[in-house]
Structures are given as C-alpha cells and as structure tokens.
Steps between C-alpha positions, in 0.01 A plus 500: 500500500422537873532847634333666803194719390679812646786447263265444207321827586831681530648383172175591322508841668854545378421380145207752487709783649777430241238475223608148420309175480537250783637259241765740378617569861511128580691417183760769586541355850519151357780592270691710758466255801805284429486178705248643760150369500244713308286537814809607709587745226151656502503540878843661491401728213184614682680592817780675314259690278329654802826563681595722195170691547605592872740795448567530867671161511880520434501241219627543151399315183830317482463393860155361418625303209781361715257420789272317241785297368627410848141406608454287196825322554422430855163351413652242269 
C-alpha cells in the first residue's frame, strides 16, 4: 500500500496513543471503509482524529463521521 510518510507517521502515532497495534487500527479501518480505498480511508481518519483533538473547533463526532463518509464517497 502506498501512503505518504506523514500519514504513516500519523497512523502509527494514533495507534500508539490509543494503545493499539498498527495492524489492529488498519484492520478496523479496512472493515469500516466501505467502498472507499484503504489509503483514502486512512487519510480521512487521520485528519478527523486530530480534528476531534481540537476542542476549539465547532465540530461534533457525528459531523466528523458524516464528513468522512462524504469524503469517501466523493473520492470513488
């Protein structure tokens, strides 16, 4: 799988932060991605993960899920 180094670093950081293995995180994303490409799902997940960490942004979890679904559909 081809993914920019910054996204590999980010997904590894997320896995470590969440006390999960990289394989475990990737497997969950693979199952949940629907028709989107796995690399696209990883990119969207990384951005959305850190958006949730920014409490000053007026974004709810439901809106992030919806954004991810819309972005995934648009990239098909």
